[in-house]
N, C-alpha and C positions, 0 to 999 in steps of 0.2 A: 506794652512791649512793642518795640519798633517792628515795622512791617518786614524788614529784611530778616530780623531774628526769627519771626514767625515762619517765614518761608523756609529758612534753614532747618527749623525744627520739623516742619511738614515733610521736607525733602528727606531728612534722616529717617523719620518714621516710615515713609513710603518705601525707602530702600530696605529698612529692616523687615517690613511686612513682605516685600517681594522675595527676600531671602528665606523667610520662615515658611511662607505658603507652599512653595514646591516641596520642601522637606515634609511638611505636614501632609500634603497630598500623597507623596510617595509612601509615607508611613501608613496612611489609610489604605492605599492600594495593596501594600504588603500584607496588612492584616486581613483584608478581604480575600486576597489570593490564598493565603494560608488557611483561612476558614473554609473556603470552597474546596480546596484539596482535601482537607480533613473530612469534609462532608462526603465527598465522593469515595474516599477510601473506606469510610465507615459504612456507607450504604451498600457498596459492592464488594467489600472485604478484599480489596486488591492486594496481591502479593507485594507489589512494589510500583513506585511511580516517581518520576522526576519532572518537574514543571518549572519553566522559566519565562519571565516576561521582560522584554526590552522596550525602553521608551527613550526617544531622543538620543539614541546611541549609548544609553546607560542601562545596565541590568538593574531593574528595580525590584526583582524578586527571583529567588531560587528556592524552591520548596521540594524536598526529597523525603519520601516516606517508604518504609518497608525494606525488604531484603532483595539482594540479587538472586538468591536461591532460597525458597521458602524453608525456614528452619535452620538455615546455615549460620545465622548471626551476623553475616556480612551485610552491613547497611548500605543502601543505595546512597550515593553522593553525586555531585555534579560532574564527576569524571567517570561514573559507571557507563559502560558501553552497552547500547541497546541496538537491536535491529530496527532500522528506520523503514524497512519494507518499501512501499511505493513512493515514499519521499525521496528515494534514490532517483526517481525519474527526472526530477528537476536538476539533479547533478549531472545526469547523462545529457540532458538538454544543454546545460551550461558547457559541458565538455565539447559538444559539437559546435556551440557558438564560439568557443575559443579557437577551434580549428577553422571556422569561417573567418574570424578575425585574422588568422595567420595565412589565409589564402589557400588552405589545403583542401577545402571543399566549399560548395555553395549549397544553400538550402534547396534550390531548384534543380540540383544535380539529379539525374536518374539514379536510382539505387544501383542498377546494373553497371553504371560507370565505375563504381567502386567494388561491387561484388558481382562479377560477370556470370556466376553460376546461380544467382538468386532467381527464384521463380515463385510466382503466385499461381493459383489454379487457372486463372484466365490470362491468356497471353497478352491481351491489351493492357491489363493492369500491370503485368510485369514490365511492359515497356514504359508505362506512364508514371508509375509510382516514384515519387521524389523523396529526398532525404527528409523534408519537412513532414511528409505524410506519415512517416514512421513514428512520429511523436504525438499525433493529435487524434488517434482513435477514429479514423475515417475510412478504414480499409474495406468496409462492407462485410467483414467477418462477424459472426455472432460474438457477443460478449464472452471473454475468457477463452476463445477458441485456441486449442492447442496447449492450454495451461497444464494438462496432465503430463506434458513433457517436462514441466518445470517443478511441479509440486505433486505429491508430497516428497519431502526430502528424508533421507538421501535417495537418489536414483542414479541410473547409469546412462542417461541421455547426455550426449555431447552437444556443444553449441552447433557444430556442423549438422548434427542430426535434427536439431530444432529447426534450423534454416531449411534443411531439405524437406522436413515434414510440412512446411507451410504450403507447398504446392498441392497437397492433397486436401487441404481444408476447404470446405464448400462455403462460398459467401452466402450470406442471408439477405444482403441488400446490395444495391449498386455501389461501386467505389465512389467515395467522397459524397455520398448522398445523405448520410446520417452518422451520428455519434454512437459508438459501441465500444466500451472499454476493452483494451487488449494489453497483454504483456509480451507476447511473442515478438511483436514488431519492435519493441524496445530492445530485444536481444539482437535483432537485425541492426538497429541503430548503433548498438555497441560495437558490432563487427564492422560497420561502416567507419566508425571512429578509428578502429584499429587499422583498417586498410589505409585510410587517409593519413593517419598520424604516424604510421610506421612502427607501431608497438602494440602490445596487448591492451585491451580495454583497462585492465587493472593497473598496468604501469602508467597509462595515460592519465587515469584518474589521480594517481599519486602525484604525477609530475605537473599536471595542468590545473588541478583543483585543490587537493588536500595540502600540498606543500606551499604553493604561493599564498594560500589563504590562511595558513596557520591552523588547519584543522588537524591537530596533532594526534588525536585519538580516533580519528575516522579510519576505517579499514574496509577493504574489499579484496576478494580473492583469498588466497591461502595464507594463514598466519597462525602463530601459536598463542594460546591463552597466556602462557608464562611470559610472553613479551610485555604484556600490558597489565594483566590481572584485572580484577574488578569488572567482570563481564556479567551482565544481567542474563538470566536464563528464562526460557519460556515456560509458562504455566497454563494449563487448561482447566476449565471449570467442569467438574464431574460431581453429580449428586449434590450440588450446591456448595462445593468446596473446591478451592484451587489446589492443584497438584502439579508437580514438576512433569514436563512433557517435552521430549525431544531435546534434552540437554546436550550441550556441546561436548565433544571430546577435547583432548589436549590440542589437537590440530584442527583448526577451523578450515574446512576444505573449500576449494573453489567450486562454484556451481554455475550451470549454464545461465541462471536467471539474474546474474549480477547486475546487469544494466537496467533491469526492470525493478529489482527489489532487493539487491544483495548487499547494500552498503550498511555499515554499522558505525554509529557515532555516539558520543557522550552529549549530555545536556549542554555543557560548555561549548562543544563544537557546534551544536545546532544553533545556539545563540549567536555565535560568531558568524555562522552561515547566514542567519537572518540579518545581521547588521550589515553584511556585504551588500545586500539588496536594498535595505532601507536607507543607508547613508553611503552610497558608493564613493562619493568624493572624499570621504574620510577613511572608511573601512574596506573599500573595494580597490585598494591600490596594491601593486606588486612592484617592488623596486622603483617606487616613485611614480609609476605609470598606472593608468587604469587596467585592472585585471581583465575587464571586459569592456569593449567600447560601448558608448551610449547607444549607438545604432543597434548593437546586438542585444543589449539589455531591453531596449524597446521591442525588438523582434520577439524575444522570448516571452514577453508579457502581452503580446498582441492576442486578441480573441480570434484564434484561427478556426475553431470548430464550435458552432453553437451546441449547447447541451440542454436537455429538457429541464425546465424550471419547475421544481416540485411545489405542491401545495404547502408543504411545511416551510420551505424557504420564503414563500410569499407571506405566510401567516406570521412566522417568527421574526423574519428579517426585513420584511418589506422589499424583497429583492425584485428587480426588474429585468435582470439579464444574468445569464450563466453560460460560460464558454470555457474552452480548453486552450491553453497556450502550449508552450514546449515544456511539459512536465508540471504545469501549474493549472489550477482551476481558478477562474476569474469570475467575480460576481460583485454585487453591491449589497451592503448591509446598512440599514438606517441612513441611507444617503451618502455613504462613504465607500470607496473602493476596497475590495478584499481580494487578496491573492493567497491561495491556500492549497493544501493537499493533505491527504491522510495516507497512512500506511498500515496494511493489515497482513500479518502472517500468523500461522497457528501459534498462539501463546504470546504474541508481540503486537502491540498497537502503538501507532504514533500519529501525531497531528502537528502541523505547522501552519499558523495563520499570520499573514502580514497585512497591516493597515497602513499603506504608504502615506496617505494624506495625514495620518496621525503619528507617523514615525514610530509605530508600535508593532512589536512582534511577539507571538506567543508560541511556546513549544510545550507539547505534552508527550511524554514517553511512558509507556506502561508495559510491564513484563507479564501480562496475563490477557486472556481472552476478555475483552472489555469494550465491546462496541458501544453499548449504551453509556457506560461510564465516560468514555472519550467524548461522545456526543454532548452530553449534558455539561461536562466540565468546560470543554472548549467554547460551547455556546455562552455559558455564564461569564467566562473570562473575557470573551470578545465583547459582550454587551457592556461590560464594565467601562469600555472605552468608546463605545458607539452610542449607547442609550442607557446610561446608568439608572435612569428613573423608570425604565421599563425592563427590568431584569428580575425574573422570579427566582433566579439562582438554581443551584444544582437540584434542590428538592422540587422546585416548581417545574423545571424542565423534565425531571423524571416523571412527575405526575402527568405532564402533557403527553409524554411518550406512552404512558400506560393508557391514557384516554384514547390516543390514536390507535393503539393496538386493539382496544376493546371495540372501537367503531369498525375497524377493518374486519374483525372477527364476526361481528353481527351483520355486516353488510351483505345483501343478497349477491353482490359481485365478489364477495370474499371467497377465496379458494378453500374448498373442503378437501382435505387429503383422504385418500382411500384408507379405510380401516384395515390394518394388517395385524390386528391383535390375535387373529387365528393362525398366525404363521407357525410353521414347524419345519424342522430340517428336511430338505428334500433327499430322497434316497437315490443311490446310483441307478436303481431300476427305473424310477420315475423320470430320471434325466437321461436315459439311455441315448436318445436322439441328439442330445446336446453335448454329450461328453466328447472331449477331444482337445486338440491344439488348434487355436484360432489366431489369425493375424489381421491387424488393421494396418493400412499403409503408412500412417504416421506414428501410431502408438506402439506398433510392434506386436510381439507374440504374447498371448495369454493361454493359460490352460484351465479347463474346467474338468477336473478329474476326481475320482474317488480317493478319499483318505480315510480308510476304515469304513465306517458306515455313513460318513458324511461326504459331501461333495464341496470342493473349494475352488473358487476363482482365484487365480494367481497371475500376476504380471511378471514377465521376465525382466523388463527394463526398469520397473519401479517396484522393487521387492517388498516395500512396506504396504503395497496395495494387495491385500488378500482378504478373503472373507468367505463365509459359509453361504452356500446357496440354500435359500428357504423357499417354501411354497406357501401361498395364501390363496384366498378366494379370488384375488385380483391378478394372480400370476406369479411368476418366479422373480425373486429379488435377491440381491447380495447384501448380507449384513456384514459390514466391514469389521475385521478383527484387528487389523494392524493400524493403519493411519486413520485419523479422524476425517471421515468423508461423508457426504450425503449418501444415504442408502440409495441403491440403484436397481431399477427393473432390468431383467434380462428378457429380450423380446426376439425370439426366432422369427425370421421372415424368409421362407424358402431356404435358399442356400446361404443366406446371410444371418448374422446375429447382431442385433442392435441393442443399445442400452439407453436409459433415460433416468434422470433423477426422480426419486419417489416424490420429493417435494420440489416442484418446478421453480419455487422461489429460493431454493437452497443456493449455496455458494456457486457463483457462475464459473469459478475455476475448476469445479468438478464437472467438466464439460463432456459428460458421457454421451450426450446427444450428437457429438461430432464423430463418434466412433462407428465404424462399419466393418465388422469382422467377417472374414472368409475362413472356412475350415482348411487347415493345411496338414492335419495328421491325427492319429489316434493317441489316446492316453498310453503312457508306458505301462507295461505289465507290472502288476504289484508283486 
């Protein structure tokens, strides 16, 4: 056979192999992703999940399982709308970046330039805090400070009241000295955007983010379910089974926490959002121009605030750094950059991971309390693209989490919670000195008053926060009957009344430790 013919045959075969191999690899990825999603659904009995993976600008997998509302028969699909919770923060950061591009604000603007009435507890912090500081969790406040003004929902706090309440929150550390996650300052960021942009936060998000990027089913603020339909509902785990919890009414109301965690989107929207960041020159255009300048994209993904690097990240991922950008967490995994965030609300969990050097994005949306499920699934899917030969999968990572929990429990440094199994309802007579109306300067009024033979703690501004006061050998505690909250101690101190989580490692958004009540009146006559 002539040499030229042999070369032609080799060239044709090479081209054929090049065409087939990506298809084969994509098929393998699809099969792996489906198997891992099925494994996590089976292990954790999830009510519903939507997962998508994007690579080189193309969606290589969409996997949906379960129902929008358990028992409804309405299957989850790629257009089902989920609460994305704190994945909203990256959208808020992007909105501010758009306004910077438009010359309407600067990252180093003092916050009081846009919100003259804004105050922190310390005057010097009020003067110095800049727009960028609102996004990077460096305020010096304890983690979750003021979150009881945002959750549980529904409540009656306005955005103005949230901003006003910040001046009463006591810092735990010096300003800009360390990382501690917050939500309330993202509410301030949303109001800075509104002041600079000349419209409400919700209207600006629609105009500057959702519409130009084609996020057609993303919503924030008030809207009607009938507009769109196919809305995933939250579920909580009770006695080993998921049940509907906090389902939406026909009207989805506006909430103060929108800029921190109030956006809802579908899987397709979130894949589109991921593609904007991974391939901006193709998918990050609006009317033929960059939706966000290269300078602002770089600024958003800068490591602005160092974060503690956990033992798990070192062991599982070989991570060397961990930091916060503007609504994004930045780290390395198996030698490649990772840009990611999670979102957590009662009954709704989300996760978004981008691997820019591999042009890969992964989205996980779950309509149930599923912290462990989210962790093991996202870990396995990420490893598929960073270290496929070192991936124990959903089952393996679940086993590692169980081992981690066992070691923590057996460790002498492990926290042993007080035994309150002897608890019993406290009587009005036992609580005579505590009965009355109380007020905290940022949380507002609560009552501790008799209801028949029981005594209940009730919040005026957050009506789903109520519970029976119990007594135990370790003191008084509130066993919540409305919202799902960490049980809390009641601790009278002279003329003040303080509170604290029974489990100090409980949800930091249950920030009872930041409350300091003063008596303002007596209980109404029965």
